[in-house]
C-alpha positions in Angstrom: -9.9 17.5 -6.2 -11.2 17.5 -2.6 -8.6 16.3 0.0 -9.9 13.4 2.0 -7.5 12.0 4.6 -7.5 8.6 6.3 -5.5 8.5 9.5 -4.4 4.9 10.5 -3.4 4.8 14.2 -5.5 7.8 15.1 -6.0 6.7 18.7 -2.3 7.0 19.6 -0.4 9.9 21.1 0.4 11.7 17.9 -2.6 10.4 16.0 -5.2 11.8 18.4 -3.9 15.3 18.1 -3.0 15.2 14.5 -6.5 14.0 13.5 -8.1 16.9 15.3 -5.8 19.4 13.7 -6.4 17.9 10.3 -10.2 18.1 10.9 -9.9 21.8 11.7 -7.9 22.4 8.5 -9.8 20.2 6.0 -13.2 19.8 7.7 -14.5 17.0 10.0 -16.1 15.0 7.1 -12.8 15.0 5.1 -10.7 13.3 7.8 -11.5 9.7 8.7 -9.9 8.4 11.9 -9.1 4.7 12.3 -7.4 2.4 14.7 -7.6 -1.1 16.0 -9.3 0.3 19.1 -11.6 3.3 19.7 -10.1 6.7 20.6 -11.1 9.3 23.1 -14.6 11.0 23.1 -13.4 14.1 21.2 -11.9 11.9 18.5 -14.9 9.6 18.2 -17.5 12.4 18.2 -15.9 14.9 15.8 -15.9 12.8 12.7 -16.0 9.4 11.1 -14.2 6.6 12.8 -13.4 3.1 11.5 -11.9 0.1 13.4 -9.1 -1.1 11.2 -6.1 -3.4 11.6 -3.4 -1.3 9.8 -1.8 -4.5 8.3 -5.2 -5.5 6.7 -4.7 -4.1 3.1 -8.1 -5.3 1.9 -10.0 -3.4 4.6 -7.9 -0.3 4.1 -8.8 -0.4 0.4 -12.5 -0.7 1.2 -12.4 2.3 3.5 -10.4 4.3 0.9 -13.1 3.5 -1.7 -16.0 4.1 0.7 -14.8 7.7 1.6 -12.9 8.5 -1.7 -9.7 9.0 0.3 -6.8 10.8 -1.4 -4.2 10.8 1.3 -3.2 8.3 4.1 -1.3 9.2 7.2 0.1 5.9 8.6 0.8 6.4 12.3 0.1 2.9 13.5 3.3 1.5 15.1 4.7 -0.3 18.1 7.1 2.0 19.8 10.6 1.4 21.0 10.3 0.1 24.6 7.2 -2.0 23.9 8.7 -3.4 20.7 11.7 -4.8 22.6 9.3 -7.0 24.5 7.5 -8.3 21.4 10.0 -8.1 18.5 8.2 -10.2 16.0 4.8 -8.6 16.6 6.4 -5.1 16.3 8.2 -6.0 13.0 4.9 -7.4 11.5 2.9 -4.3 12.5 5.5 -1.7 11.6 6.5 -3.2 8.2 3.4 -4.8 6.9 1.2 -1.7 7.5 3.7 0.4 5.5 4.0 -2.0 2.6 0.2 -2.3 2.4 -0.2 1.5 2.2 2.7 1.9 -0.3 1.2 -0.8 -2.5 -2.2 1.0 -2.5 -0.4 4.2 -3.5 1.5 2.4 -6.2 -1.8 1.1 -7.6 -3.1 4.7 -7.7 -5.8 4.2 -5.0 -4.4 7.2 -3.1 -2.3 10.2 -4.2 -0.1 10.9 -1.1 1.3 9.0 1.9 2.7 10.2 5.2 4.7 7.8 7.3 6.7 8.9 10.4 10.3 7.7 10.9 12.2 8.4 14.1 15.6 9.2 15.6 15.5 5.5 16.4 17.0 4.9 12.9 20.3 6.0 14.5 22.4 3.8 16.7 25.5 3.7 18.9 27.8 4.2 15.8 26.0 7.4 14.7 27.7 10.8 15.5 26.1 12.0 18.7 26.2 15.7 18.3 24.3 17.5 15.5 23.6 14.2 13.8 23.6 14.9 10.0 20.8 14.1 7.6 23.0 11.5 5.8 25.0 9.4 8.3 25.6 6.0 9.7 22.3 4.2 10.6 23.0 1.0 12.6 20.1 0.9 15.0 20.2 -1.5 18.0 16.4 -1.8 18.6 13.6 -3.6 16.8 11.8 -0.3 16.4 14.9 1.3 14.9 15.4 -1.6 12.5 11.8 -1.4 11.3 12.1 2.4 10.9 15.3 2.3 8.9 13.9 -0.5 6.7 10.7 1.6 6.2 12.8 4.5 5.1 14.4 2.4 2.4 11.0 1.1 1.3 9.6 4.7 1.1 12.5 5.8 -1.1 12.2 2.6 -3.2 8.5 3.2 -3.9 9.2 6.9 -4.8 12.1 6.0 -7.1 10.6 3.0 -8.8 6.9 3.8 -8.9 6.7 7.6 -8.3 4.8 7.2 -5.0 4.4 10.6 -3.3 5.5 9.5 0.1 6.8 11.9 2.8 8.4 11.3 6.1 9.9 12.9 9.2 12.4 11.5 11.7 10.6 12.5 14.9 12.6 13.2 18.0 10.9 12.5 21.4 7.4 14.1 21.1 6.0 15.6 24.2 2.3 16.2 24.8 -0.1 16.7 27.8 -3.4 15.5 26.1 -2.7 11.8 25.9 -0.7 9.7 28.3 2.5 8.0 27.0 2.3 4.9 24.7 5.5 2.9 25.3 8.4 5.0 24.0 11.8 5.6 25.5 11.3 9.4 25.6 8.0 9.0 27.4 9.5 10.1 30.7 9.3 13.7 29.3 5.5 13.3 29.1 4.9 11.3 32.3 6.9 13.7 34.4 4.3 16.5 34.1 1.4 14.3 35.2 3.4 13.1 38.2 4.7 16.6 39.1 1.1 17.8 39.4 -0.4 14.7 41.0 2.3 13.5 43.4 5.0 16.3 43.4 7.5 13.5 42.7 8.7 11.4 39.8 11.0 8.4 39.5 12.7 8.6 36.1 13.6 5.4 34.2 16.7 7.0 32.5 19.6 8.7 34.2 19.7 12.4 35.0 22.3 13.5 32.4 20.9 11.6 29.4 20.7 14.1 26.6 18.0 13.5 24.0 16.4 15.5 21.2 12.8 16.4 22.0 9.9 18.4 20.5 6.6 19.8 21.7 3.6 18.2 20.1 2.4 21.5 18.5 5.7 21.8 16.6 5.6 18.1 15.5 2.0 18.5 14.2 2.9 21.7 12.4 6.0 20.1 10.8 3.9 17.1 9.6 1.2 19.2 8.0 3.8 21.7 6.5 5.7 18.8 4.9 2.5 17.3 3.5 1.4 20.6 2.1 4.8 21.4 0.6 5.1 21.5 -3.2 6.4 18.1 -4.4 9.4 19.7 -6.1 10.5 21.1 -2.7 10.5 17.6 -1.0 14.0 16.5 -1.9 14.2 13.7 0.7 11.8 10.7 0.5 13.2 8.4 3.2 12.9 10.7 6.2 13.8 14.3 7.0 15.8 15.0 10.2 13.6 17.1 12.5 14.7 19.0 15.7 13.6 21.6 18.2 15.4 21.2 21.5 17.7 18.8 23.4 17.8 18.4 27.2 18.4 16.0 30.1 15.9 14.8 32.7 17.8 16.9 35.2 17.3 20.0 33.1 13.6 19.3 32.6 13.1 18.7 36.4 14.9 22.0 37.1 12.5 23.9 34.7 9.4 22.2 36.4 10.7 23.2 39.9 10.5 26.9 38.8 6.7 26.3 38.7 6.4 23.6 41.4 9.2 24.3 43.9 8.5 21.2 46.1 8.8 18.8 43.1 11.3 16.0 43.6 12.9 13.7 41.0 14.7 10.4 41.6 16.4 8.2 39.0 16.2 4.4 38.6 17.4 3.6 35.1 15.9 0.4 33.5 16.2 -1.4 30.1 15.2 1.9 28.4 18.5 3.5 29.4 20.4 1.3 26.9 18.0 2.4 24.1 18.4 6.1 25.1 22.2 5.7 25.1 22.1 4.5 21.5 20.4 7.7 20.2 21.9 11.1 19.4 22.2 14.0 21.8 21.1 16.6 19.1 20.0 16.6 15.5 20.9 18.7 12.5 17.7 19.4 10.6 19.1 22.2 8.3 17.8 20.2 5.2 14.2 20.5 6.3 14.7 24.2 7.2 16.2 24.8 3.7 13.8 22.7 1.6 10.4 23.6 3.0 11.2 26.3 5.5 10.7 24.3 8.7 10.9 26.4 11.9 10.1 25.3 15.5 8.4 27.6 18.0 8.9 25.9 21.4 12.0 25.6 23.6 12.1 23.8 27.0 11.0 26.9 29.0 8.0 27.8 26.7 6.9 24.2 26.5 7.1 23.6 30.3 5.0 26.8 30.9 2.4 25.8 28.3 2.0 22.2 29.5 1.7 23.0 33.2 -0.8 25.8 32.5 -2.9 23.5 30.3 -2.8 20.6 32.8 -3.8 22.8 35.7 -6.8 24.1 33.7 -7.9 20.6 32.9 
């Protein structure tokens, strides 16, 4: 059967780039982008786009039937820092969208679901170094609570109803194509824009805050690789640990200074510091590497070079 994909939340940071990559793989007509608002010109002009509220199950079903959709990538979510300001709204969006899509899969309207989890499922009581796949998950943020609950729902729908749902616990994802969208790790995106525009950046977390990060290209490859893996190789249905690199703002600034010597960074931690402090320093993703042969390509040095080169071109 022809693979037809609906991306919910296609105008966001990951959604914009993932949709374009999926269109290259499966063909523009086979990947329908959707969001509550329109996306950038490239996204809107390269294939079909539908305005959809990701919590509106009836409309999602209409679009699935209209295009004969076989897979849904549910990326619509309110991220960590924004969710702390609007807890109820974040919970409603993050949970009701997932339950709507899982129900549609249970009722056989679609064959496969992708839903991203996050390192936000971990909390202050989780082991900080090489956080294991199975460990204490006591998140202290609304975003984390919604993600850990979502993981349980994914596993429940797989166990009870045989829903083929797949998930990754993303670390901080870094990209240069779309500006940040309200996450705690967004400093690692914003810093590149400011380094080139202003030669200075005021960081909202402290200089030695160690966090797991990943370049967008690796995140997209991992997502597609997991979705293309044989079902028997997908041993974990709540969310695979995923990792590439870990660094501090100070280490990142030092790498940028190799390319922009007069770049200066200052630090003014705000409410996001507490969120960052509750997350791990590094992640053990050996299960993903074993089950479906996950491998990352970019470290801090390679990523910094690639981003600065791409932004200068643009």
